[in-house]
C-alpha positions as CSV (number, residue, x, y, z in Angstrom):
1,M,38.9,6.2,19.4
2,F,35.4,5.0,20.3
3,A,32.0,6.5,20.7
4,V,28.8,5.4,22.5
5,V,25.7,6.0,20.4
6,R,22.0,5.5,21.1
7,T,19.4,4.3,18.6
8,G,16.3,2.2,19.0
9,G,16.4,2.5,22.8
10,K,19.7,0.7,23.0
11,Q,23.3,1.9,23.4
12,Y,26.3,0.7,21.3
13,R,30.0,1.2,21.6
14,V,31.4,1.8,18.1
15,S,34.7,2.5,16.4
16,A,35.5,3.5,12.8
17,N,34.7,0.7,10.2
18,D,32.6,-1.3,12.7
19,Q,29.4,-2.9,11.5
20,I,26.4,-2.9,13.9
21,V,22.9,-4.3,13.6
22,V,20.2,-1.9,15.0
23,E,16.4,-1.6,14.9
24,K,15.1,-0.4,11.6
25,L,16.1,3.1,10.4
26,E,14.5,4.8,7.4
27,G,16.6,4.8,4.3
28,E,18.0,2.6,1.5
29,A,21.4,0.9,1.2
30,G,24.1,3.4,0.6
31,T,22.4,6.3,2.4
32,S,24.4,8.1,5.1
33,V,22.9,8.5,8.6
34,T,24.0,10.6,11.6
35,L,23.5,9.0,15.0
36,E,22.9,10.5,18.4
37,T,26.2,10.5,20.4
38,L,26.3,10.1,24.2
39,M,30.0,10.1,24.6
40,T,33.2,9.9,22.6
41,G,36.6,9.0,24.0
42,E,40.2,8.1,23.3
43,G,42.2,6.6,26.2
44,E,41.4,8.7,29.3
45,T,39.9,11.7,27.6
46,L,36.1,11.9,27.1
47,G,34.0,14.3,25.1
48,T,31.1,14.6,22.7
49,G,30.8,14.6,18.9
50,T,28.9,13.1,16.0
51,V,29.0,9.7,14.4
52,T,28.3,9.2,10.7
53,A,27.2,5.7,9.5
54,E,26.3,4.2,6.1
55,I,23.3,1.9,5.7
56,V,24.7,-1.5,4.4
57,E,21.3,-3.3,4.1
58,Q,17.8,-3.6,5.5
59,K,16.9,-7.1,6.7
60,R,14.6,-9.1,9.0
61,G,15.8,-11.0,12.1
62,E,15.1,-14.6,13.1
63,K,11.6,-15.6,13.8
64,I,10.6,-15.7,17.4
65,I,7.7,-18.0,18.5
66,I,5.5,-16.8,21.3
67,F,3.5,-19.6,22.9
68,K,1.0,-19.1,25.7
69,K,-0.8,-21.9,27.5
70,R,-3.0,-22.2,30.6
71,R,-3.1,-25.6,32.1
72,R,-6.4,-27.4,32.2
73,H,-8.3,-24.6,30.5
74,N,-7.9,-25.7,26.8
75,Y,-6.2,-22.4,26.1
76,R,-3.3,-22.3,23.7
77,R,-2.1,-19.3,21.6
78,R,0.8,-19.4,19.1
79,N,2.2,-16.2,17.6
80,G,5.3,-15.3,15.7
81,H,7.4,-12.2,15.2
82,R,10.3,-11.1,13.0
83,Q,12.0,-7.8,13.9
84,S,13.0,-5.4,11.0
85,L,16.7,-4.6,11.3
86,T,19.3,-2.3,9.7
87,V,22.9,-3.1,9.2
88,L,25.2,0.0,9.6
89,R,28.9,0.6,8.9
90,I,30.4,3.4,10.9
91,T,32.3,5.7,8.6
92,S,33.5,8.5,10.8
93,L,33.6,9.7,14.4
94,G,33.6,13.4,14.9
């Protein structure tokens, strides 16, 4: 059985006991979270339901460097970004 859930503007296909990394959700490790379900299915049958997940950890992603340059104008800008992430373990599909 699988489900398609939406969080952080992205969609994920999940099954029971899967671990997914999503954009930051509020809560501490060990907290239970209910995700918005778009579709659940098993084989050929489709339906709707709920997905319950447990927060495993809160972490930060890899650093991304943004570098802007305009030729022959002595213009250079360097900026960095690290996205806050949440690791979820899917506990049940309803």
